[in-house]
C-alpha distance (Angstrom), angle and dihedral (degrees) to the residues before:
residue distance angle dihedral
M1 . . .
T2 3.76 . .
A3 3.81 118.2 .
M4 3.86 118.2 -132.3
I5 3.86 108.9 -135.3
S6 3.89 121.3 -163.9
V7 3.69 120.5 -173.6
E8 3.85 128.4 -171.3
A9 3.76 115.4 -174.1
V10 3.90 122.9 -159.1
P11 3.78 116.2 -166.7
T12 3.73 116.7 -121.2
R13 3.82 134.1 -177.7
L14 3.78 90.6 -92.2
G15 3.79 101.8 31.7
W16 3.85 131.0 -64.0
D17 3.85 138.8 -32.1
C18 3.77 104.6 -143.2
E19 3.84 122.5 -155.7
V20 3.77 106.2 -157.5
E21 3.88 125.7 -171.0
V22 3.87 118.5 -167.1
T23 3.81 117.8 -164.6
E24 3.71 116.5 -166.0
G25 3.79 108.8 172.9
E26 3.75 106.1 -61.5
V27 3.82 92.8 -16.1
I28 3.77 119.0 94.7
S29 3.83 124.1 -176.3
R30 3.80 128.9 -177.1
H31 3.82 128.6 -149.8
N32 3.77 139.2 -177.8
V33 3.82 113.2 -144.7
R34 3.81 120.8 -176.2
L35 3.86 111.1 -150.0
R36 3.69 118.8 -168.6
A37 3.85 120.5 -149.2
S38 3.76 89.7 -118.2
D39 3.82 88.9 55.1
L40 3.84 90.8 54.4
E41 3.80 87.6 51.5
R42 3.80 90.9 49.2
W43 3.79 97.4 51.9
R44 3.65 111.1 22.6
R45 3.92 119.4 115.6
A46 3.84 96.4 -152.9
P47 3.77 137.8 25.7
D48 3.74 89.6 -113.9
E49 3.88 97.7 48.5
T50 3.78 110.8 133.5
P51 3.82 127.4 -137.2
E52 3.85 87.7 -115.4
S53 3.80 94.4 56.7
L54 3.77 92.7 43.9
V55 3.83 92.3 51.3
T56 3.80 90.0 43.9
G57 3.83 89.6 56.3
A58 3.83 88.9 48.7
F59 3.69 91.4 54.3
E60 3.76 92.2 45.8
F61 3.89 86.4 56.9
L62 3.90 92.7 45.3
L63 3.91 91.0 47.0
A64 3.79 89.8 52.6
R65 3.81 85.8 63.4
E66 3.64 107.9 31.7
D67 3.94 143.4 11.6
G68 3.76 116.0 -90.0
T69 3.89 88.6 -115.1
Q70 3.90 87.8 60.4
I71 3.83 93.3 53.5
L72 3.85 113.4 98.0
K73 3.83 114.4 -97.0
S74 3.87 93.1 -134.4
F75 3.78 128.0 20.3
E76 3.82 146.8 137.6
M77 3.80 113.7 -102.7
A78 3.91 86.6 -132.4
D79 3.93 89.7 63.2
I80 3.86 93.5 63.9
P81 3.88 93.1 83.8
R82 3.91 89.0 55.1
Y83 3.85 85.9 63.9
F84 3.77 99.8 31.4
P85 3.81 112.0 29.2
E86 3.77 89.5 -173.4
F87 3.79 91.2 63.1
D88 3.83 96.8 93.6
E89 3.69 92.5 52.3
E90 3.77 94.4 43.3
M91 3.86 91.9 50.8
R92 3.81 91.1 53.3
K93 3.85 91.5 52.1
R94 3.80 98.0 50.6
């Protein structure tokens, strides 16, 4: 089953607050991800990549490893590599 990922990014002084909703069948989980401008620069594939598409890619990565309900409810995007060291390399490949 493919998860549906919805991201709404709201600009902040340092980057974006992203409200993420993951729907897996009947189960919906909601998450808040803080994305700094420097993180967008670090992981984006193209100069015009949006915060929404980057966070969607991060959630695709996370959902390949765990259910949406297991993903932290609130976190900094930069924290993901602490839990998944392969994150940097995988984000560059996508």
